[in-house]
N, C-alpha and C positions, 0 to 999 in steps of 0.2 A: 950438689949444691950445698952451700954452707947456710943452713936455714936461719940460724941466729943473726949472721951478718946480714943477710937479705931482709929480715924483719927489722933490724936496726936502720938499714938504709931507708926503708919504707916509713918507718916511724919519723926519722930525720925529715925526710921530704915532706910528709903531711903535716908535721909541726911547723915546717917553714911556711907551708901554704897557709896554716891556720894564723901564724904571727903576722905574716905580710899580707894576707888576703882581706884583711879588715878595712883597707883602703877602698875608696869607691872606684869602680870601673867607669861609672858615669854618675849622673845625678840620682839614679834610681836604685841601683844595685852594687853590692861590694864585689870585689874580685872573687873572693871566696865563694859568695852565693851564685855567681855567675858560673864558676867552675862546677859547683854542686848541681846546678839546674841543668847544665850541659850533660854530666854524667847521669843524672836521673833520666833525662831524655833518652840517652843511649840505652839505658837499662831498660826502659819502657819499650823500646824498639827492638828488644830481644838481641842486642849487640853482643858480640863476644867480649870476654875480658880485656883483650888487647884494645879494642875499639872504645870501650868504656873508659879505660885508662887514657886513651888519647884525648877523649872528651874532657875528662876531668883535668888533664895536665896541658890542654892546648895552649893556655895563655900563661904558662909557667914563666915564659919569657918577661912578661910584663913585670912579674914579682921580682925576678933577678935583676932587671934594669931599674927597678923602684919606680916604674911607671905607674902613675895613678892620676886621677883627675885634678889634683892640686898642683901637679907639675905644669909648668908653662908649656913644656913641649909635648905633653900628652896628647895623642891624636892629631898633633900639628906637625910633628916631625917623625919620620918612620925610622925607627932604631932596630928594625928587623927583629922584633920580639920572637917571631916564629922561628927564625934561624937560631937565635941565641937559646931558646928553649929546647929545640930538637938537638942541637949540638951538645947541650949540656947533659942531656939525658942519654945520648948514644952510647956511652960506655955501659950503661946499666939495663937498656931496653933495646928490643930488637927493632928493626926498621918497620915492622908492622904497627908498631906504637909511635915511633918517632917520626916517621915520613907523614902521615896525616897531619901531624903537628906542623912539620916544616911547610906543608904545602896548603894549610888552611887559609892564608891570606891569598894565595894564588887561586884557590877555589872561589874565594869572593870575586877575585877579578873575573874569572872564567864565568861564573853564574851571571854576573853584570853584563858580560858581553853577550852571553847567549840568551838572556831572558830579561827584558826591560822590566817586567813586572817584578822580577826578583829585586832589581835595583830600587825600584819605587817603594818597596816594602822594607828596606833597611832603616834602622834607627838612625837618627841624626848623626850619632857618635860613628856609626859604621860608615855612613856617607862621607863624613869628615875624613876618617882614616882612609878611605877609599882614594880620595884625592891625593894622598901622599904616598900611597903604596903601589902605585904604577897605573892605576886607572884601567881603562878597557884593554883587553888582549888583542893583539893583531891576529889575523887568520892563522899565521904560522904558530904563534904561541898556543892558540886554542887546540890546534891539531897535536902539537907537542905535549901539551898538558893532558890531553885525552889518551895519549899513548902510554902515560905513566902507570906502572902497575898498582900504584896507591891512588890513582884518580878518584875512584869510587868512594873509597873510605875518606879521603880529603874532603870530598863534596859533602858527605854525610856529616863529618864533624863541623864542616862550616854551617851547615843548616841547623845542627843543634846550637851551635855558637850563637846563631842569629835569634834562636827562639829562648835562649837562656838569659833573658834580660828583663824578666817580670818582677815587679814590684810585689813584696809581700806574699811570696810563695813559699809553702812549707816543703823542705826537701830533708832527705836523709843526712845526718851528720857525716862529717869527714871520715870519721874512723870506720864508718860503714864500708868504705872502699878499700880498706887495708888488705884484705885477702885478695881482691881483684887485682890490686896493684902489685902485690907480692907475686901472684901468679903469672904476671906479665913480664916479670924481670928476666933478664938473660940468664941462662944457667952457667953457673960458675964452675960446674965440675967437669 
């Protein structure tokens, strides 16, 4: 593994998140704060580095698409941020990191389908996006989703995603996750 190159990749990624993440995810929290809250929830749950990295980067697609709450289409039109984020990271991270990211929107659809209380607990922004992201799953979709090897990780990332929207929460700074993200990179040797 070429350590300096990997360190540079991670530094560039985290710098991008810092620069673009200051836009607001909703009326309460910035996209960066949302990512940091999700990562902190993962860390407090004793998740491994791969899952913490997934939690931190789960909405990278929003940043890549320049989606935020001042855009007319934000949470009104589905631009597949989960697919964009996972696909952009696939050359650098293993599926154990990228697939929970790719599946976290389907995990919301799944949870809404199997648990009405879950749907009722969603923020208004999540309820709005649910309407354009496919809504409830069919029985066939539920069974297919449950058979995915990354099903449980995706559901966990989704749950952290839902909780990571609190106003005025103190979280560790972004650079705290540099080692975690570096250790999650694909080996290049």
